[in-house]
N, C-alpha and C positions, 0 to 999 in steps of 0.2 A: 110295269115293271122297272124297279130304279137303275141307273145307269151306274156300274162302279168304276168311280174316279182311278182308281190302282189300276184298273183294266184298261180304261182308255188310255191312261198315260205310258202304260208298256206298249199298247199296240202302237200308238204314236211315234214313240221311242224306236221300236221296231221297225217301222216304215221309214224312217228316216236312215235309219242304220244300213236298212237296205240299200239304199243310195249311195251311202258313203262307201260299203263294201263294193258294192259294182264299181265305181270310180276308180277306187283306191287299187285294187286287185286287178280289176280287166278295164280298165280305160278306152281300150278300142272298142270293146262290146258296148262299154256307156255312150260312146260317141255313136254308135250307131241305132241303140237303143232312143237316147233323147234328144238326139240332135240331128242327126242325118235321116232315120228313120228307114221303113223297109224291112224291119226285122218283126216285131210286135204290133207295129202298128202299120196300116194300109199305104198312108202316103210318106212322100220322102221329100225332103229337102234339095231341089234341083241345083242349084249354085253353089254347093260347096262340094269339097271332095268327097269320094265314097269312104276312104279310108283316113281315121286321124293322123296326123303326122306327128314327130317327136313332140314337137312343142304343145299340141292340143292333148296329148296324151299326159305330159307331166302337168298343163293344168288341170286337167280333170284328178291326177292324183293328190295334186293341194286341194282342189275343193273336195274330194272324198274324204282327204285328211282333216279338214276343217269340220265337216259335218260329224265326221267320227268324232272328234272331240269336243263338240258340243254336247253330243248324245252322252258319252261317258262322263262328262262334268254334270251335266243333268242327272243322270243315276246316281253320280255320288253325293251330289246335294240334296238329293230326294231319299236318299238311304235305298238305292235300289227300286226308286218310282213307288215308296209306300208312305214318304212324310212330305208335307208340304205340297201335296197333289194341287191344290186348288192354284197355288202361284206358277207351278210348272204346267200345268194346262192352259193358263191364260196366254202363258209366253208361247205355247204350243199352238194354240188358237190363232195368233197374230203371226206366228212361222207360216201355218198352211194357209191363211189367209192371201198373205202376201204372196205366198208360191202360186196360188191361183190368179193373183192378179199378173202376175209374171207370166204367167202360162197363156193367158188371153191377150195380152199385149205380143209375145211370140207368135201365136197363132194368127191374129191380125195382120202383122207385117210379114207373113209366111218364113218365118225363122226358125221353126219348128214343124215336125211333121205333126200331120192330124191322124 
C-alpha cells in the first residue's frame, strides 16, 4: 500500500500544531504534560516546581507561537500541504529526528518525565 505524502505532511503538521496550541493557550498544562510530568506520563521530574511560574508560562507561550508560525508558514508555502510535499517532508523528517535526539538527551539526564 503506497504512502500518501500529502496525508503524511498533514498529519505531521497537525501533530506539531497540537504542541503549539497546548503551549500557547494552556502553558500551565503544557508544563505539567511535557516538563514536570505526572499527568499523562507515569514519571515526574522531582527537582522542579509542581506549577509553572509566570516566566515559564511566558516562555511556553513564545515557544508555542514559534511552532504555530512555522506550521502556518509551511501550510502557506505548500498550498495547504498539497504542493512541494517532498521538500516539506524532508524538513519535517529532520524536525522529528532532532526532537527524538532532544527527548533522548532529556530522558538520559532526567530533565523530562518518563
